[in-house]
C-alpha positions as CSV (number, residue, x, y, z in Angstrom):
1,M,131.8,185.8,147.0
2,S,131.7,188.4,144.2
3,R,128.6,189.0,142.1
4,I,128.6,189.3,138.3
5,T,125.4,190.2,136.6
6,V,124.4,188.7,133.4
7,V,121.9,190.4,131.0
8,S,119.9,187.5,129.5
9,F,118.8,187.8,125.9
10,V,118.0,184.2,125.1
11,A,118.7,182.1,122.0
12,I,118.2,178.3,121.8
13,C,120.8,175.9,120.3
14,A,120.9,172.2,119.4
15,C,124.2,170.6,120.4
16,A,125.1,166.9,120.2
17,G,126.4,165.0,123.1
18,G,127.3,161.5,124.2
19,D,128.4,159.2,127.0
20,E,131.1,157.1,125.5
21,P,134.3,157.3,127.7
22,R,137.5,158.7,126.5
23,A,140.9,157.6,127.8
24,S,143.6,160.2,127.4
25,T,146.5,157.8,128.3
26,P,145.8,154.6,126.5
27,E,149.5,153.6,126.8
28,A,148.9,153.1,130.5
29,G,147.3,149.8,129.7
30,D,144.8,147.6,131.6
31,G,145.2,147.5,135.3
32,A,146.9,150.9,135.5
33,P,145.9,153.4,138.1
34,R,142.7,155.1,136.9
35,A,141.4,158.7,137.4
36,V,138.0,159.8,136.1
37,V,137.5,163.5,135.5
38,T,134.4,165.6,134.7
39,N,135.7,168.1,132.2
40,Y,138.5,168.6,129.7
41,P,140.7,171.0,131.6
42,L,140.9,168.4,134.5
43,E,141.7,165.7,131.9
44,Y,144.5,167.8,130.6
45,F,145.9,168.7,134.0
46,A,145.6,165.1,135.3
47,Q,147.3,163.8,132.1
48,R,150.2,166.2,132.5
49,I,150.6,165.3,136.1
50,G,150.0,161.6,135.8
51,G,152.7,161.4,133.1
52,G,151.4,158.2,131.6
53,V,151.4,156.4,134.9
54,V,147.7,157.2,135.5
55,Q,145.1,156.4,133.0
56,V,142.9,159.5,132.8
57,E,139.3,159.1,131.6
58,F,136.7,161.8,130.7
59,P,133.5,159.7,130.3
60,M,131.8,162.0,127.9
61,A,132.0,162.1,124.1
62,G,130.7,164.5,121.5
63,D,130.5,168.2,121.5
64,G,127.9,168.7,124.2
65,D,128.5,170.9,127.3
66,P,130.0,168.8,130.2
67,A,128.7,171.4,132.7
68,F,125.1,170.3,131.9
69,W,125.9,166.7,131.1
70,Q,124.0,163.9,132.9
71,P,126.2,160.8,133.2
72,N,124.4,157.6,132.2
73,A,124.6,154.3,134.2
74,D,127.8,153.2,132.4
75,A,129.6,156.5,133.1
76,I,128.6,156.3,136.8
77,L,129.9,152.7,137.0
78,R,133.2,153.8,135.5
79,M,133.5,156.6,138.1
80,Q,132.6,154.2,140.9
81,S,135.4,151.8,139.9
82,A,138.0,154.5,139.5
83,D,140.9,155.0,142.0
84,V,140.3,158.8,142.0
85,I,137.4,160.9,140.8
86,L,138.4,164.5,140.0
87,T,135.6,167.1,140.0
88,N,135.8,170.8,139.2
89,G,133.5,171.9,142.0
90,A,132.0,175.4,142.0
91,T,128.6,173.8,141.2
92,Y,130.0,172.5,137.9
93,E,128.7,168.9,138.4
94,K,125.0,169.5,138.8
95,W,124.4,165.8,139.0
96,I,126.8,164.9,141.8
97,D,124.3,164.8,144.6
98,Q,122.0,162.6,142.7
99,V,124.4,159.6,142.3
100,S,126.2,157.3,144.6
101,L,130.0,157.7,144.5
102,P,132.7,156.6,146.9
103,M,133.2,160.0,148.5
104,R,136.6,159.3,149.9
105,R,137.8,159.0,146.3
106,V,136.1,162.2,145.1
107,I,138.5,165.1,144.9
108,N,137.0,168.6,144.5
109,T,139.9,170.3,142.7
110,S,138.6,173.9,143.6
111,A,138.0,173.2,147.3
112,S,141.2,175.2,148.2
113,F,139.7,178.5,146.9
114,T,136.0,178.4,147.6
115,D,136.4,181.9,149.1
116,R,137.2,183.1,145.5
117,Y,134.2,181.7,143.8
118,L,132.2,184.2,141.8
119,E,128.4,184.4,141.9
120,V,126.3,185.0,138.7
121,V,122.9,186.6,139.0
122,G,120.3,187.7,136.5
123,T,120.3,184.7,134.1
124,V,117.2,182.9,132.7
125,T,116.7,179.3,131.7
126,H,117.7,178.4,128.2
127,T,118.4,175.2,126.2
128,H,121.5,173.4,124.9
129,G,120.0,170.7,122.7
130,P,120.0,167.3,124.4
131,E,121.3,168.7,127.7
132,G,117.8,170.3,128.2
133,D,116.8,173.4,130.0
134,H,119.3,175.0,132.4
135,S,120.3,178.3,133.9
136,H,123.8,179.8,134.6
137,E,122.5,181.5,137.7
138,G,124.4,180.7,140.9
139,T,128.1,180.0,141.2
140,A,130.3,180.6,138.2
141,F,132.3,177.5,137.4
142,T,134.8,178.1,134.6
143,T,137.6,178.4,137.1
144,W,140.2,177.2,134.7
145,L,140.0,180.4,132.7
146,D,142.0,182.0,135.5
147,P,145.5,180.5,135.1
148,G,146.1,181.2,138.8
149,L,143.1,179.2,139.9
150,A,143.9,176.5,137.3
151,A,147.4,176.1,139.0
152,L,145.7,175.6,142.3
153,Q,143.5,172.9,140.8
154,A,146.6,171.2,139.3
155,E,148.2,171.3,142.8
156,T,145.2,169.5,144.3
157,I,145.4,166.9,141.6
158,A,149.1,166.3,142.2
159,E,148.5,166.0,145.9
160,A,145.7,163.5,145.3
161,F,147.9,161.4,143.0
162,S,150.8,161.5,145.4
163,G,148.6,160.4,148.3
164,R,147.1,157.6,146.3
165,W,150.3,156.4,144.6
166,P,153.2,157.6,146.8
167,A,155.8,155.6,144.9
168,N,155.3,158.0,142.0
169,A,155.0,161.2,144.1
170,S,158.4,162.6,143.0
171,A,157.4,162.3,139.3
172,F,154.0,163.8,139.9
173,Q,155.6,166.8,141.6
174,D,158.1,167.2,138.7
175,N,155.2,167.1,136.2
176,L,153.3,169.6,138.3
177,T,156.3,172.0,138.3
178,A,156.4,171.9,134.5
179,L,152.6,172.4,134.2
180,R,152.7,175.3,136.7
181,A,155.5,177.0,134.6
182,D,153.2,176.7,131.5
183,L,150.3,178.2,133.4
184,E,152.5,181.1,134.7
185,Q,153.6,181.8,131.2
186,L,150.0,181.7,130.0
187,D,149.0,184.1,132.8
188,Q,151.7,186.6,131.6
189,D,150.7,186.3,128.0
190,L,147.0,186.9,128.8
191,R,147.8,189.8,131.0
192,S,149.8,191.4,128.2
193,A,147.2,190.7,125.5
194,L,144.4,192.1,127.7
195,T,146.2,195.2,128.9
196,A,144.6,197.3,126.1
197,M,141.1,196.1,127.2
198,R,141.3,197.0,130.8
199,G,138.6,199.6,131.6
200,V,137.1,199.3,128.1
201,P,133.5,198.1,128.0
202,L,133.3,194.6,126.7
203,L,130.5,192.1,126.0
204,A,130.3,188.3,126.1
205,S,127.8,186.2,124.3
206,H,127.6,183.7,127.3
207,P,128.1,184.0,131.0
208,V,131.3,181.9,131.2
209,Y,134.1,184.4,131.4
210,Q,133.7,185.6,135.0
211,Y,137.0,184.3,136.3
212,L,138.9,185.6,133.2
213,A,137.3,189.1,133.7
214,S,138.0,189.0,137.5
215,R,141.7,188.1,137.1
216,Y,142.4,190.7,134.4
217,A,140.1,193.5,135.6
218,L,137.8,193.5,132.5
219,D,134.7,195.6,132.4
220,L,132.6,192.7,131.0
221,E,128.9,192.2,130.8
222,S,127.3,189.0,129.4
223,V,124.1,188.1,127.5
224,T,122.9,184.6,126.8
225,W,123.2,184.0,123.1
226,E,124.3,181.0,121.0
227,P,126.6,181.4,118.0
228,E,124.4,179.3,115.7
229,E,121.0,180.8,116.6
230,M,119.8,184.2,115.5
231,P,118.5,186.2,118.4
232,S,115.0,187.4,118.3
233,E,114.1,191.0,117.3
234,R,113.2,191.6,121.0
235,A,116.7,190.4,122.0
236,W,118.3,192.8,119.5
237,R,116.3,195.7,120.9
238,A,117.4,194.8,124.4
239,F,121.0,194.5,123.1
240,R,120.8,198.1,121.7
241,D,119.6,199.3,125.1
242,L,122.6,197.5,126.7
243,L,125.0,199.2,124.3
244,A,123.5,202.6,125.2
245,R,124.7,202.2,128.8
246,H,127.7,199.9,128.1
247,P,129.1,201.0,124.8
248,A,131.2,198.0,123.9
249,R,132.9,197.6,120.6
250,W,134.0,194.0,121.1
251,M,131.9,191.0,121.9
252,I,133.6,187.7,123.1
253,W,132.1,184.5,121.7
254,E,132.7,180.8,122.6
255,A,132.6,180.0,118.9
256,E,132.4,182.0,115.7
257,P,128.8,183.4,115.4
258,M,126.8,182.7,112.2
259,P,127.1,185.2,109.4
260,G,123.7,186.8,110.1
261,I,124.7,187.6,113.6
262,R,128.0,189.1,112.5
263,T,126.2,191.3,110.0
264,R,123.8,192.6,112.6
265,L,126.7,193.2,115.0
266,R,128.7,195.2,112.4
267,E,125.6,197.4,111.9
268,L,125.9,198.3,115.6
269,D,129.7,198.8,115.3
270,V,130.4,195.7,117.4
271,R,133.0,193.2,116.4
272,P,133.0,189.5,117.5
273,L,136.1,188.0,119.1
274,M,136.3,184.3,119.7
275,F,137.7,183.0,123.0
276,A,137.2,179.3,123.4
277,P,136.4,178.4,127.0
278,L,137.8,174.9,126.6
279,G,135.3,173.1,128.8
280,N,135.4,170.3,126.3
281,R,138.3,168.9,124.4
282,P,139.4,171.2,121.5
283,T,139.3,169.9,117.9
284,D,143.0,170.5,117.6
285,G,145.7,170.7,120.2
286,D,145.3,170.8,123.9
287,Y,144.4,173.2,126.7
288,I,147.6,175.2,126.5
289,A,147.5,175.4,122.7
290,G,143.8,176.4,122.9
291,M,144.5,179.1,125.4
292,N,147.5,180.3,123.3
293,A,145.2,180.6,120.3
294,N,142.9,182.7,122.5
295,V,145.9,184.9,123.4
296,H,146.8,185.2,119.7
297,R,143.3,186.4,118.8
298,L,143.3,188.9,121.7
299,G,146.7,190.2,120.5
300,A,145.4,190.8,117.1
301,V,142.6,192.9,118.6
302,A,145.1,194.9,120.7
303,A,147.2,195.7,117.6
304,Q,144.2,197.4,115.9
């Protein structure tokens, strides 16, 4: 397991969340095969592979962080009654050992590459509103930011669906082939857009880009800041010390930072660059569209 160090300059944010379920294939209808997932990328992959045959449900609403979500009793009941429960693995579901689930129906979609998990050290506890205090220390879990690993997760989903509903196995495999082609194209586009950044010191506002950095050989260090909360003066002093040894000119953010942060970054000759990690459903479009938007922003930087 690789180790990625995070430099933790903490800011606190308030994020909304919820537990109302979301079904991504309402046309499947009542009585259809059901799969429950634990984050948006799995919802997207399962929807693509299920092709309308499988009703895919992500039992969390709002804009909270699914990685630190605690399912309520209704959400747990919906999982318990599902035909298949798709988890991300890599310690993503912090709650999974605290609830009773039918384990023969639980599919860890990253189980085929546990030897490629990345370890994060050096974080501290911070707060995301209603999700409460948490730390990113341990195993990095945003596996879907590496399109190669995302393809392996998709293959696991297709295998699970084919085993559960063999009459539709051929359709599931065809859908997987189409999804895999999209992920391969995404991989090529990311590699091209990130070519100019290889070997260049980069910063990230949050420790969620480890698999992206690993796949494309990025020299990336992370802090623990939130885009809507101004870091303390102590955090800014530590940030300047970080820049002295890691002279980055670009800082990757999950969302656009507030104007005050942008101003302070400009004073240090650091420019923000948004790369949505897509753990939750994007406001517009889908996983591929969101990743392509990330590619577009990276391309604009490379052209400068």
